[in-house]
C-alpha positions in Angstrom: -116.2 -173.8 -126.3 -117.0 -177.3 -127.6 -113.8 -178.6 -129.2 -115.6 -179.3 -132.6 -116.8 -176.0 -132.9 -113.3 -174.5 -132.7 -111.7 -176.9 -135.1 -111.9 -176.0 -138.8 -114.6 -178.4 -140.5 -113.7 -180.1 -143.8 -116.3 -182.3 -145.5 -115.1 -185.2 -147.4 -117.3 -185.9 -150.4 -117.3 -188.8 -153.2 -117.6 -188.7 -156.7 -121.5 -188.1 -157.7 -123.7 -187.7 -160.4 -124.7 -184.0 -161.8 -127.9 -184.6 -159.5 -126.3 -185.5 -156.7 -123.9 -182.3 -157.0 -126.5 -180.2 -157.2 -128.4 -181.6 -154.2 -125.2 -181.6 -152.3 -124.2 -177.9 -153.2 -127.8 -176.9 -151.8 -127.1 -178.6 -148.6 -123.6 -176.9 -148.1 -124.9 -173.6 -149.0 -127.5 -174.1 -145.9 -124.3 -175.1 -143.9 -122.9 -171.6 -144.7 -120.8 -170.0 -141.7 -121.3 -166.5 -140.6 -119.2 -164.7 -143.5 -121.8 -166.6 -146.1 -119.2 -169.0 -147.4 -120.1 -172.8 -147.5 -117.6 -174.9 -145.6 -114.6 -176.4 -147.4 -114.9 -180.1 -149.0 -112.4 -182.2 -150.1 -113.0 -184.8 -153.0 -111.9 -188.3 -151.9 -109.1 -188.7 -154.4 -105.6 -189.9 -154.0 -104.1 -186.2 -154.2 -106.4 -184.5 -152.2 -106.2 -186.9 -149.3 -102.4 -186.7 -149.4 -102.8 -182.8 -149.3 -105.2 -183.5 -146.5 -102.9 -185.8 -144.1 -100.2 -183.2 -144.5 -102.3 -180.4 -142.7 -101.0 -179.4 -139.3 -104.3 -177.5 -138.1 -106.0 -180.7 -137.0 -109.2 -180.0 -138.8 -112.4 -182.2 -138.1 -113.1 -184.3 -141.2 -116.9 -185.1 -141.8 -117.8 -187.5 -144.6 -120.9 -186.7 -146.8 -122.9 -188.8 -149.0 -126.2 -188.6 -151.1 -128.8 -191.8 -150.8 -131.7 -192.6 -152.5 -134.1 -194.4 -150.4 -135.8 -197.5 -151.6 -139.6 -196.9 -152.6 -142.1 -198.7 -150.4 -143.8 -201.2 -152.8 -145.4 -204.7 -152.6 -144.7 -206.1 -156.1 -147.0 -208.8 -157.3 -145.4 -212.2 -158.5 -144.9 -211.0 -162.2 -143.0 -207.7 -160.9 -140.9 -209.7 -158.7 -139.7 -211.9 -161.3 -138.9 -208.7 -163.5 -137.0 -207.2 -160.7 -135.2 -210.6 -160.0 -134.0 -210.6 -163.8 -133.0 -207.0 -163.7 -129.6 -205.8 -162.7 -130.9 -202.3 -161.8 -129.8 -201.5 -158.5 -132.8 -199.9 -156.4 -130.4 -198.1 -154.0 -128.3 -196.3 -156.6 -130.5 -195.4 -159.4 -129.4 -194.0 -162.8 -129.6 -190.5 -163.6 -132.7 -190.4 -165.6 -134.4 -192.5 -162.3 -132.8 -189.9 -160.0 -134.6 -186.7 -161.9 -137.7 -188.4 -161.7 -137.4 -189.3 -158.0 -136.5 -185.5 -157.5 -139.5 -184.4 -159.5 -142.2 -187.1 -158.0 -140.9 -187.8 -154.4 -137.8 -185.6 -153.6 -138.0 -187.0 -149.8 -136.4 -190.1 -151.0 -132.9 -188.0 -151.6 -131.3 -187.4 -148.8 -127.5 -186.2 -147.6 -126.2 -188.3 -144.8 -123.6 -186.9 -142.6 -121.3 -189.2 -140.9 -120.0 -188.9 -137.5 -116.7 -186.3 -137.6 -113.5 -187.0 -136.6 -110.1 -184.9 -136.1 -107.5 -185.7 -138.0 -105.2 -186.4 -135.2 -107.6 -188.7 -134.0 -107.3 -190.9 -137.3 -103.6 -190.9 -137.2 -103.5 -192.1 -133.5 -105.7 -194.8 -134.4 -103.7 -196.0 -137.5 -100.8 -196.2 -135.4 -102.5 -198.3 -133.1 -103.6 -200.9 -135.4 -100.4 -200.4 -137.4 -99.8 -200.7 -141.4 -101.0 -198.6 -144.4 -100.9 -195.1 -145.1 -102.7 -192.1 -143.7 -104.6 -191.3 -146.7 -105.8 -194.9 -147.3 -107.0 -195.0 -143.6 -108.9 -191.9 -144.1 -110.8 -193.2 -147.2 -111.4 -196.4 -145.4 -112.8 -194.8 -142.2 -114.9 -192.2 -144.1 -116.5 -195.2 -146.1 -117.1 -197.0 -143.0 -118.6 -194.2 -141.0 -120.8 -193.6 -144.0 -122.2 -196.9 -144.0 -123.1 -196.8 -140.2 -125.1 -193.7 -141.1 -127.0 -195.5 -143.7 -127.7 -198.2 -141.5 -129.9 -195.8 -139.6 -131.9 -195.1 -142.7 -131.8 -198.2 -144.7 -132.1 -200.6 -141.9 -130.1 -203.3 -140.3 -130.0 -205.5 -143.5 -127.1 -203.4 -145.2 -124.7 -203.8 -142.2 -121.8 -204.2 -144.9 -118.0 -203.7 -144.9 -115.7 -202.3 -147.7 -111.9 -202.5 -147.6 -111.8 -205.8 -145.4 -108.7 -207.2 -147.0 -106.9 -203.8 -146.6 -108.1 -203.4 -143.1 -106.9 -207.2 -142.3 -103.4 -206.9 -144.3 -102.6 -203.2 -143.0 -102.9 -204.5 -139.5 -99.6 -205.1 -137.6 -101.0 -208.4 -136.2 -101.2 -209.3 -140.0 -97.5 -208.5 -140.7 -96.3 -210.2 -137.1 -98.4 -213.4 -138.5 -96.8 -213.6 -141.7 -93.5 -213.6 -140.3 -94.3 -216.2 -138.1 -95.5 -218.4 -140.5 -92.6 -217.7 -142.6 -90.0 -218.9 -140.1 -92.5 -222.0 -139.1 -92.9 -223.0 -142.6 -89.3 -221.8 -144.0 -91.0 -220.0 -146.9 -90.2 -216.3 -147.8 -92.2 -213.7 -146.1 -93.3 -212.6 -149.5 -94.6 -215.8 -150.5 -96.6 -216.2 -147.2 -98.1 -212.8 -148.0 -99.1 -213.7 -151.7 -100.8 -216.6 -150.4 -102.4 -215.1 -147.4 -103.8 -212.2 -149.6 -105.0 -214.8 -152.2 -107.0 -216.6 -149.9 -108.4 -213.6 -148.4 -109.4 -212.3 -151.8 -111.2 -216.0 -152.3 -113.2 -216.0 -149.3 -114.1 -212.6 -148.3 -117.6 -211.6 -148.9 -117.4 -207.7 -150.3 -121.1 -207.3 -150.2 -122.3 -204.6 -152.6 -125.7 -203.5 -152.1 -126.7 -204.2 -155.8 -125.9 -207.8 -155.2 -127.5 -208.0 -151.9 -130.8 -206.7 -153.5 -130.6 -208.9 -156.4 -129.7 -211.9 -154.1 -133.0 -211.3 -151.9 -135.1 -210.9 -155.1 -133.5 -214.3 -156.6 -133.9 -215.7 -153.1 -137.7 -214.9 -153.0 -137.9 -216.5 -156.4 -136.1 -219.5 -156.0 -138.4 -220.5 -152.6 -141.7 -219.5 -154.1 -142.9 -223.1 -153.4 -142.9 -222.5 -149.6 -144.8 -220.4 -147.2 -142.6 -219.3 -144.7 -143.5 -220.2 -140.7 -141.2 -218.5 -138.1 -141.1 -218.9 -134.5 -140.6 -215.6 -133.1 -140.4 -216.8 -129.4 -136.8 -215.9 -129.1 -136.1 -213.3 -131.7 -136.5 -210.2 -129.1 -133.7 -211.9 -127.0 -131.8 -212.2 -130.1 -132.0 -208.6 -131.1 -131.0 -207.8 -127.4 -128.0 -210.1 -127.6 -127.0 -208.5 -130.9 -126.6 -204.9 -129.6 -123.2 -206.1 -127.9 -122.3 -209.3 -129.1 -122.0 -211.0 -132.4 -124.2 -213.8 -133.2 -123.3 -217.3 -134.8 -126.6 -218.9 -136.3 -126.0 -222.6 -136.6 -128.9 -224.2 -138.5 -129.7 -227.7 -139.3 -129.1 -228.5 -143.2 -131.7 -230.0 -145.1 -131.8 -228.1 -148.5 -129.9 -226.2 -150.9 -132.8 -223.7 -149.9 -131.9 -223.2 -146.5 -129.9 -220.1 -146.7 -132.9 -218.6 -148.8 -135.2 -219.6 -146.1 -133.6 -218.3 -142.9 -132.3 -215.2 -144.6 -135.6 -213.4 -144.9 -136.9 -214.9 -141.6 -134.3 -213.0 -139.7 -134.2 -209.8 -141.8 -138.1 -209.5 -141.6 -137.2 -209.4 -137.5 -134.6 -206.9 -137.8 -131.7 -208.9 -137.5 -129.0 -208.0 -139.9 -127.5 -209.8 -143.1 -125.1 -212.8 -141.8 -122.1 -214.0 -143.4 -122.7 -217.4 -144.8 -119.7 -219.7 -144.5 -120.6 -222.1 -147.8 -118.5 -224.3 -149.7 -116.8 -223.8 -152.7 -118.6 -226.3 -154.5 -121.6 -223.6 -155.1 -119.1 -221.0 -156.4 -120.3 -221.3 -160.0 -121.8 -218.2 -162.2 -123.8 -216.8 -161.7 -124.6 -218.1 -157.9 -120.8 -217.6 -156.8 -120.7 -213.8 -158.1 -123.9 -212.7 -156.7 -123.5 -214.9 -153.5 -120.1 -213.4 -152.5 -121.4 -209.7 -152.9 -124.2 -210.8 -150.6 -122.6 -212.3 -147.8 -121.6 -215.8 -148.7 -117.7 -216.7 -147.6 -116.8 -219.4 -149.8 -114.2 -221.9 -148.3 -112.2 -224.5 -149.6 -113.8 -228.0 -148.6 -110.1 -229.6 -148.2 -107.6 -227.4 -146.1 -105.7 -230.1 -144.4 -101.8 -229.3 -144.2 -102.4 -225.6 -145.5 -101.4 -223.9 -142.7 -101.5 -220.5 -144.4 -105.1 -221.0 -145.3 -106.2 -222.1 -141.9 -104.3 -219.0 -140.5 -106.0 -216.9 -142.8 -109.4 -218.1 -142.0 -109.0 -217.7 -138.4 -107.7 -214.3 -139.1 -110.8 -213.3 -141.3 -113.2 -214.9 -138.3 -111.3 -212.5 -135.7 -111.9 -209.4 -138.0 -115.4 -210.3 -138.4 -116.1 -210.9 -134.7 -114.3 -207.8 -133.9 -116.6 -205.8 -136.2 -119.4 -207.4 -134.5 -121.2 -208.9 -138.0 -123.2 -212.2 -137.4 -121.9 -215.3 -138.7 -123.8 -218.4 -140.3 -123.2 -221.9 -141.2 -124.5 -225.5 -141.1 -123.2 -227.4 -138.5 -123.5 -230.8 -140.0 -121.5 -229.8 -142.7 -123.6 -231.2 -145.5 -127.2 -231.5 -146.2 -129.0 -234.5 -144.1 -129.6 -237.4 -146.4 -132.0 -239.4 -143.9 -133.8 -236.4 -142.4 -132.4 -236.4 -138.9 -129.5 -234.2 -137.8 -126.2 -235.5 -138.6 -123.4 -235.6 -136.2 -121.8 -232.3 -136.3 -118.5 -231.0 -138.1 -115.9 -229.4 -135.6 -113.7 -227.5 -138.4 -115.3 -224.1 -138.5 -116.3 -224.3 -134.7 -112.4 -224.8 -133.9 -111.6 -221.8 -136.1 -114.2 -219.6 -134.3 -112.8 -220.7 -130.9 -109.5 -219.5 -131.8 -110.8 -216.3 -133.3 -112.7 -215.5 -130.3 -109.8 -216.1 -128.1 -107.7 -213.9 -130.0 -110.4 -211.2 -130.8 -110.6 -210.0 -127.2 -114.3 -209.6 -127.4 -116.3 -210.5 -124.3 -118.5 -213.2 -125.7 -120.1 -214.4 -128.7 -123.4 -216.3 -128.6 -124.1 -219.5 -130.8 -128.0 -219.6 -132.0 -129.1 -223.1 -132.9 -131.8 -223.0 -135.5 -134.1 -225.8 -137.0 -135.1 -225.7 -140.4 -137.8 -228.2 -141.6 -140.1 -228.7 -144.6 -143.2 -230.4 -144.9 -142.1 -231.6 -148.6 -138.8 -231.3 -150.2 -137.9 -231.4 -153.9 -134.7 -232.9 -153.6 -135.2 -235.5 -151.2 -135.7 -238.3 -154.2 -132.3 -237.3 -155.3 -130.8 -237.9 -151.9 -132.3 -241.1 -151.5 -131.3 -242.4 -154.9 -127.7 -241.4 -153.7 -128.1 -243.3 -150.3 -128.8 -246.4 -152.5 -125.5 -245.8 -154.3 -126.4 -243.4 -157.2 -123.4 -240.7 -157.9 -124.4 -237.4 -156.7 -125.2 -234.9 -159.3 -122.6 -231.9 -159.5 -123.9 -228.6 -158.7 -123.7 -226.7 -162.1 -125.6 -223.9 -164.1 -127.7 -226.6 -165.7 -128.4 -228.0 -162.2 -129.3 -225.1 -161.2 -132.1 -224.4 -164.0 -133.5 -227.6 -163.4 -133.7 -227.0 -159.6 -135.2 -223.8 -159.8 -138.1 -224.8 -162.4 -138.9 -227.7 -159.9 -139.7 -224.9 -157.2 -142.5 -223.7 -159.4 -144.9 -226.6 -157.8 -146.2 -225.7 -154.1 -144.2 -227.9 -151.9 -146.1 -226.4 -148.7 -144.4 -224.8 -145.5 -140.8 -224.2 -144.4 -140.7 -224.0 -140.7 -137.9 -222.0 -138.8 -137.4 -222.5 -135.0 -134.6 -220.9 -133.0 -133.3 -222.8 -130.0 -131.8 -221.5 -126.8 -128.8 -219.2 -127.5 -125.1 -220.4 -125.9 -122.6 -218.1 -124.5 -119.4 -219.2 -126.5 -117.4 -218.1 -123.5 -119.1 -220.0 -121.1 -118.8 -223.4 -122.9 -115.2 -222.8 -123.9 -114.4 -222.1 -120.2 -115.8 -225.5 -119.1 -112.9 -227.4 -120.4 -109.0 -226.6 -120.4 -108.8 -228.9 -123.6 -109.9 -226.5 -126.3 -110.7 -229.4 -128.5 -112.7 -230.9 -126.2 -114.5 -227.9 -125.4 -115.5 -227.4 -128.9 -116.8 -230.7 -129.1 -119.0 -230.6 -126.3 -120.1 -227.1 -127.4 -120.8 -228.7 -131.0 -123.0 -231.4 -129.6 -125.1 -229.2 -127.3 -125.7 -227.0 -130.4 -127.6 -230.0 -131.9 -129.2 -230.7 -128.6 -130.7 -227.7 -128.8 -131.7 -227.8 -132.4 -133.5 -231.1 -131.7 -135.1 -229.5 -128.8 -137.2 -227.1 -131.1 -137.6 -229.0 -134.4 -141.1 -229.5 -134.4 -143.2 -232.6 -135.2 -145.3 -232.0 -138.1 -148.0 -233.9 -139.5 -146.2 -234.8 -142.5 -143.6 -236.8 -140.6 -146.4 -238.4 -138.5 -148.2 -239.9 -141.5 -144.6 -241.3 -142.7 -143.9 -242.6 -139.3 -147.4 -244.7 -139.6 -146.5 -246.3 -142.9 -142.9 -247.2 -142.0 -141.8 -250.3 -139.8 -145.0 -252.4 -141.1 -143.0 -253.9 -144.1 -145.1 -253.2 -147.3 -148.5 -253.4 -145.8 -151.3 -251.2 -146.9 -153.4 -249.0 -144.6 -157.1 -248.5 -144.4 -158.3 -244.9 -143.4 -159.4 -246.6 -140.1 -155.9 -248.2 -139.5 -154.2 -244.8 -140.2 -156.6 -243.0 -137.9 -155.7 -246.0 -135.3 -151.9 -245.8 -136.0 -152.2 -241.6 -135.7 -154.7 -240.9 -132.8 -152.6 -242.6 -130.2 -149.4 -240.9 -131.5 -150.9 -237.6 -131.2 -152.0 -238.4 -127.6 -148.6 -239.4 -126.9 -147.1 -236.1 -128.6 -149.4 -234.3 -126.3 -148.6 -236.0 -123.2 -144.9 -235.3 -123.4 -145.7 -231.5 -124.6 -143.4 -232.1 -127.5 -143.3 -229.0 -129.9 -145.5 -229.0 -133.3 -145.1 -227.1 -136.1 -146.6 -223.2 -135.9 -150.5 -223.5 -135.1 -150.7 -226.9 -136.3 -153.4 -228.9 -134.5 -152.5 -232.4 -134.7 -155.6 -233.6 -132.9 -157.7 -231.8 -135.9 -158.4 -235.0 -138.4 -158.3 -232.5 -141.4 -154.7 -231.5 -140.7 -153.7 -235.4 -141.2 -155.8 -235.7 -144.2 -154.0 -232.8 -145.6 -150.8 -234.4 -145.1 -151.8 -237.7 -146.5 -153.3 -235.7 -150.0 -149.9 -233.7 -150.2 -148.1 -237.3 -149.8 -150.2 -238.8 -152.4 -149.6 -235.4 -154.9 -146.2 -236.1 -154.6 -146.3 -239.7 -155.1 -144.9 -240.8 -151.9 -148.2 -242.6 -151.0 -150.3 -244.3 -153.6 -153.9 -245.5 -153.0 -156.0 -248.3 -154.5 -159.7 -248.1 -154.1 -161.3 -250.8 -156.5 -161.5 -253.1 -153.6 -164.1 -253.1 -150.9 -162.4 -249.9 -149.5 -159.8 -247.5 -150.1 -156.2 -248.4 -148.8 -153.0 -246.4 -148.9 -149.4 -247.6 -149.2 -145.7 -246.5 -149.9 -145.1 -246.1 -153.6 -142.4 -248.1 -155.2 -138.9 -247.3 -154.0 -140.4 -244.5 -151.7 -139.0 -246.0 -148.3 -136.2 -243.5 -148.0 -138.2 -240.5 -148.9 -140.7 -241.5 -146.3 -138.1 -242.1 -143.8 -136.6 -238.7 -144.4 -139.9 -237.0 -143.4 -140.2 -239.4 -140.4 -136.9 -238.9 -139.2 -137.4 -235.0 -138.6 -139.5 -236.2 -135.5 -137.6 -239.2 -134.9 -135.4 -237.7 -132.0 -138.4 -237.4 -130.0 -139.2 -241.1 -130.3 -135.8 -242.6 -129.7 -136.4 -243.1 -125.8 -139.7 -244.6 -126.1 -138.6 -247.1 -128.7 -135.8 -248.1 -126.1 -138.2 -248.4 -123.5 -140.4 -250.8 -125.3 -137.3 -252.8 -126.0 -136.3 -253.2 -122.2 -139.5 -254.4 -121.7 -139.0 -256.8 -124.4 -135.9 -257.8 -123.0 -137.5 -258.6 -119.5 -140.0 -260.9 -121.0 -137.1 -262.6 -122.8 -134.0 -262.5 -120.4 -136.3 -262.8 -117.2 -134.4 -260.0 -115.2 -132.9 -261.2 -112.1 -132.0 -257.7 -110.9 -134.9 -255.8 -112.9 -133.5 -252.3 -112.4 -129.7 -253.1 -113.1 -130.9 -255.3 -115.7 -133.4 -253.3 -117.5 -130.7 -249.9 -117.3 -128.0 -252.3 -118.7 -130.1 -253.3 -121.6 -130.8 -249.6 -122.5 -127.1 -248.7 -122.2 -126.4 -251.3 -124.7 -128.7 -249.9 -127.2 -127.5 -246.4 -126.4 -123.9 -247.3 -127.2 -124.8 -249.5 -130.4 -126.6 -246.0 -131.9 -124.1 -243.5 -130.3 -123.3 -242.2 -133.9 -126.6 -242.4 -135.1 -128.7 -240.3 -132.3 -127.7 -237.4 -129.8 -128.2 -239.1 -126.6 -127.7 -237.0 -123.3 -125.4 -238.0 -120.7 -126.1 -241.0 -118.8 -127.8 -239.2 -115.7 -130.0 -237.4 -118.0 -130.6 -240.5 -120.2 -131.6 -242.5 -117.2 -134.0 -239.7 -116.0 -135.6 -239.9 -119.6 -135.8 -243.3 -119.6 -137.8 -243.6 -116.3 -140.0 -240.8 -118.0 -141.1 -243.0 -120.6 -141.4 -246.1 -118.6 -143.8 -243.8 -116.4 -145.7 -243.0 -119.1 -146.2 -246.9 -120.1 -146.7 -248.2 -116.5 -146.6 -246.1 -113.5 -145.7 -249.0 -111.2 -143.1 -250.3 -113.7 -140.1 -250.6 -110.8 -142.2 -253.4 -109.1 -143.2 -255.0 -111.7 -140.3 -255.2 -114.1 -139.1 -258.5 -112.7 -142.4 -260.2 -113.9 -141.9 -261.3 -117.4 -145.8 -261.8 -117.7 -146.5 -258.2 -116.5 -143.8 -256.7 -119.0 -145.6 -259.0 -121.9 -149.1 -257.7 -121.1 -147.9 -254.6 -121.0 -146.4 -254.7 -124.4 -149.4 -256.3 -125.9 -151.8 -253.8 -124.2 -150.3 -250.5 -125.3 -151.8 -248.5 -127.8 -148.6 -247.5 -129.8 -145.4 -249.2 -130.6 -142.7 -247.3 -131.9 -139.4 -249.7 -131.5 -140.2 -251.2 -135.0 -140.9 -247.9 -136.5 -137.9 -246.2 -135.0 -135.2 -248.8 -134.2 -135.7 -251.5 -137.0 -134.0 -249.9 -140.3 -131.3 -248.7 -138.3 -130.4 -252.2 -136.6 -131.1 -254.4 -140.0 -128.6 -251.8 -141.6 -126.0 -252.2 -138.7 -126.6 -255.8 -139.2 -125.6 -255.7 -142.9 -122.3 -254.3 -141.8 -121.8 -256.8 -139.5 -122.3 -259.8 -141.7 -120.0 -258.1 -144.1 -117.2 -257.7 -141.6 -117.6 -261.6 -141.1 -116.9 -262.0 -144.9 -113.9 -259.7 -144.6 -110.4 -261.0 -144.4 -109.0 -259.9 -140.8 -105.3 -259.9 -142.0 -105.9 -257.6 -145.2 -105.9 -253.8 -145.7 -109.4 -252.7 -145.6 -110.8 -251.2 -148.9 -113.7 -249.2 -147.7 -115.1 -248.4 -151.2 -115.5 -252.3 -152.0 -116.7 -252.8 -148.6 -119.7 -250.4 -149.0 -120.4 -251.6 -152.6 -120.6 -255.2 -151.0 -123.0 -253.9 -148.3 -125.3 -252.1 -150.7 -125.3 -255.5 -152.5 -125.9 -257.8 -149.8 -128.7 -255.5 -148.2 -130.4 -255.6 -151.4 -130.4 -259.5 -151.6 -131.7 -259.5 -147.9 -134.5 -257.3 -149.0 -135.7 -259.4 -152.0 -135.4 -262.4 -149.3 -137.6 -260.4 -147.2 -134.8 -260.9 -144.5 -134.9 -256.8 -144.2 -138.3 -255.0 -143.4 -138.1 -252.4 -146.1 -135.6 -250.6 -148.6 -135.2 -248.0 -146.0 -132.1 -250.1 -144.5 -130.6 -250.1 -147.9 -128.4 -246.8 -147.5 -125.1 -246.0 -147.8 -125.6 -243.5 -145.1 -126.6 -245.6 -142.5 -124.0 -248.2 -143.6 -121.2 -245.2 -142.9 -122.5 -245.0 -139.5 -122.2 -248.3 -138.7 -118.4 -248.8 -140.2 -117.8 -245.7 -137.8 -119.4 -247.8 -135.0 -117.3 -251.0 -135.9 -114.0 -248.5 -136.1 -114.8 -247.3 -132.6 -114.7 -250.8 -131.7 -111.6 -252.0 -133.2 -113.4 -254.5 -135.7 -112.2 -253.0 -139.1 -108.6 -252.2 -139.1 -106.6 -255.5 -139.8 -104.5 -257.8 -136.9 -106.5 -256.3 -134.1 -106.5 -258.7 -131.1 -109.0 -261.4 -131.4 -110.9 -259.7 -134.2 -112.8 -262.5 -135.7 -114.2 -263.6 -132.5 -115.2 -260.0 -131.4 -116.8 -259.4 -135.1 -119.4 -262.9 -134.4 -120.2 -261.2 -131.0 -121.0 -257.8 -132.7 -123.2 -259.7 -135.5 -124.7 -261.7 -132.5 -125.6 -258.4 -130.3 -127.3 -257.0 -133.4 -129.3 -260.1 -134.3 -130.4 -260.4 -130.6 -132.0 -257.2 -131.1 -133.4 -257.5 -134.1 -135.4 -260.4 -132.7 -136.6 -258.6 -130.1 -137.7 -255.4 -132.4 -139.6 -258.3 -134.7 -141.4 -259.6 -132.0 -142.5 -255.9 -130.8 -143.8 -255.4 -134.7 -145.5 -258.6 -134.7 -147.7 -257.2 -131.9 -148.5 -254.1 -133.6 -149.4 -256.1 -136.7 -151.8 -258.3 -134.8 -153.5 -254.7 -133.3 -153.9 -253.7 -136.9 -155.6 -256.7 -137.7 -157.8 -256.3 -135.0 -158.5 -252.5 -136.0 -158.8 -252.8 -139.9 -160.1 -256.5 -140.6 -158.1 -258.2 -143.0 
């Protein structure tokens, strides 16, 4: 006979409304045994659970819950706004609503039966996990069992967990960890425990269904300016992986809207709610309380030296992995101010790696995700910050302004999922965990760039940058973009959704969008209409162009190799050309995610093959290289490399003005760089205001530090600073010669 049929069965029931009591009583009567008596029930209260825990007949405990399924609706905009502003929980209606449901649609009311467990099994599991009382453990396990049962009815969106702090702090490993930290930090165990629990209370996402429903409604309202375009190519594979493993989504970060864009894209494709690791800077009312209860894990930005907080964060991440929850954070650590992917931050990935090794899980999969927008409201503010303006602090007032701005249509938000990565495989490639994490992070960024699509919006901005402040005729715009589209087609680069870049209407629509936003201006009082960048819009235009720039860097470097072949007259063409490319690669290694040298060499050869299939035999002929440059239909070096080289040259020049024997003042140095760049722009020594960028100066300074050109009293620093500036000036001279050829072609194309 089945063991479950011989044990006495006891149903565990929660506090319910009068209507739910009636529903449950009817259900229990249908479960009556041979004697006609309904099975015994135990209310989940402290005393009742304590009495239950002392029973010796080892009953089979089965939790029950009454649930109210949401009504299938397709609300219009006004109704959605009303739902957003309402605090009503669609999954837990009030008693009046319950009565209406039972009258009009009783099938929406169901009794859920969780998986049963013998009392002895719960005692064993508690002993294995360690800590806590048996009544509390029964309460938690009953709730978790019912939540799993609810997901079979309500869907994977509601993969939530209650009692997280209790489950973590009741475990024996938590008690062992607090004692180890106590000895390590020379603090009382009680103090370590107090601070660890405080950190957990601060960071743990409680996740109530009320908040989840409200956050989803708010998200639809906040992001109403965009139509969502989701590439579903890899989502079937993700669902299969997620059956056995946690997924960690690592998107690019373009906007405050990113979590509100990614979330519905995943939920619509039957992937569960992520735990989103976010900064405490957005933990203000009402976003903070709602966000925390709907999946946002708020983390302190500065935790250096706080060993208790760092250990607690690792324990929380380990818990999430063992429960197979999915995680999400933005690998750049902050929004991109330039439109291209920023260097990855390793902090959370380090914690994840350690948590994974402690979890006993077989694997975790990292999911690179590209998020891009045709237009973005906050780009103007980020451009102003790059010019030195102070960043606006997030607040309720700021939020109202941000939400109001979304009332205008901004176009399409594109979600593209990259190739998933096995964390176990990547960590296993290196003995040094720190090095393994860094290589893993850079591979994530490579895979994000792989799937970041070329958009019509970015192509239009590419056409208007790198040509100083020149206006373009319709013919010139078409003459620039036509060959660019041919180049993109030849390289089979990913494009946004089903957008056909060869369709002139697509390009015209992108131009109109930029005109409407003020990034582009037009003048039609002369002989023909011309378009030009609006005042102080160069950094805004660069943001959109930079969404695509990673695909174009190798082409720009190939052009620079040809220019060097003309200017330097290579004696060993292949070796000299390779060295010229490597110098640019090293100079911009903190700006772009270059491949390893072998792959970099293959990519460079492929670009040169597109320019001239016989380049290997012709690279030693300066005149042939010059003819190639003059005859090309597109020139990208000035559009891609010039702003970076000119910004770096500003930093190099300011270093020459900085004493080599004094303590370096970075804040004063950056202020001086902004002033020097503005001066050079006014004197037309810089091609556009795009090069007046604190973001670019910061990266250039990182390179200078890497070369030992910043900290005082380094050996032979003054001379090496001179060499640094000369290296940059040589490259700028080369890129300006390429720009001159491009301008000459424009003159022939559109007339003067």
